[in-house]
C-alpha positions in Angstrom: 79.8 133.1 24.9 83.5 134.0 24.5 84.5 135.7 21.3 86.5 133.6 18.8 89.6 135.6 18.1 92.5 134.9 15.7 95.8 136.7 16.5 98.4 136.8 13.7 101.6 138.4 14.7 105.3 137.5 14.5 106.5 139.0 17.8 106.4 136.1 20.3 106.3 138.3 23.4 103.4 140.3 22.0 101.5 137.1 21.1 102.1 135.5 24.5 101.1 138.5 26.6 98.1 139.3 24.4 96.8 135.8 24.3 97.1 135.5 28.0 95.3 138.8 28.6 92.5 138.0 26.1 91.9 134.6 27.6 91.9 136.1 31.1 89.2 138.4 29.8 87.1 135.4 28.8 87.9 135.2 25.0 88.8 132.2 23.0 92.0 132.9 21.1 94.1 131.1 18.5 97.4 132.6 17.4 99.7 132.3 14.4 103.1 133.8 13.6 102.9 133.0 9.9 100.2 134.5 7.7 100.1 131.6 5.3 99.3 129.1 8.1 96.8 131.6 9.5 95.1 131.9 6.1 94.5 128.1 6.0 93.1 128.1 9.6 90.9 131.1 8.9 89.3 129.4 5.9 88.7 126.2 7.9 87.5 127.7 11.2 83.8 127.4 12.1 83.5 130.7 13.8 85.6 133.8 13.9 84.5 137.2 15.1 87.8 139.2 15.2 91.1 139.1 13.5 94.0 140.9 15.2 97.1 141.4 13.1 99.9 143.7 12.2 100.2 145.3 8.7 103.7 144.3 7.7 105.2 140.8 7.8 108.5 139.4 6.6 109.1 139.1 2.9 107.3 136.1 1.3 104.3 136.3 3.5 101.0 138.2 2.7 100.7 141.4 4.7 98.0 141.9 7.3 95.8 143.9 5.0 95.8 141.1 2.4 95.1 138.6 5.2 92.1 140.6 6.3 90.8 140.9 2.8 91.2 137.2 2.1 89.4 136.4 5.4 86.5 138.7 4.5 85.9 136.8 1.2 84.6 133.9 3.2 83.6 135.8 6.4 82.3 139.2 5.4 81.3 140.1 9.0 84.7 139.5 10.7 86.1 142.5 12.4 89.7 143.4 12.0 92.1 145.1 14.5 95.5 146.1 13.2 98.2 146.7 15.8 100.7 148.7 13.9 102.7 151.9 13.6 100.6 155.0 13.0 102.3 155.4 9.6 100.4 152.3 8.4 97.0 153.9 8.9 96.5 154.7 5.3 96.8 151.0 4.4 94.1 150.0 7.0 91.4 152.5 6.2 88.2 150.8 5.1 89.6 147.4 6.2 89.7 147.6 10.0 90.5 149.6 13.1 94.1 150.6 13.8 95.5 150.6 17.3 98.8 152.5 16.9 101.9 151.0 18.5 103.5 151.1 20.9 100.6 149.6 22.9 100.0 147.9 26.2 98.2 144.6 26.5 95.4 146.5 28.5 94.9 148.7 25.5 94.5 145.7 23.2 92.0 144.1 25.5 90.0 147.3 25.9 89.9 147.8 22.1 88.7 144.2 21.6 86.0 144.7 24.2 84.8 147.8 22.4 84.9 146.2 18.9 82.9 143.2 20.1 80.4 145.1 22.2 77.9 145.3 19.3 78.0 141.7 18.2 
């Protein structure tokens, strides 16, 4: 059964290429550019196995770490992958895995595969 993945990122090119690659790898993916809209969808979703997000978002939106923590209140077992600059690692420790940027789509797909291997 394909994994249910939610991708929250505000770079349209990253979102388009990552969604296409994850779907080609057999995963079900929903994407959002806005963390507030993603929060509502994450609360309402029936099944989510992995949240992929960045750490920082524009002013006025919750950051990716807050998004991950809010998601885990309702879904404690959800895995989180942050795609962010290495300087952000201290913010992600204990919350999820960090894949440091710059990254390729293949690296994201490989990390998703590894993170979901033990489900």
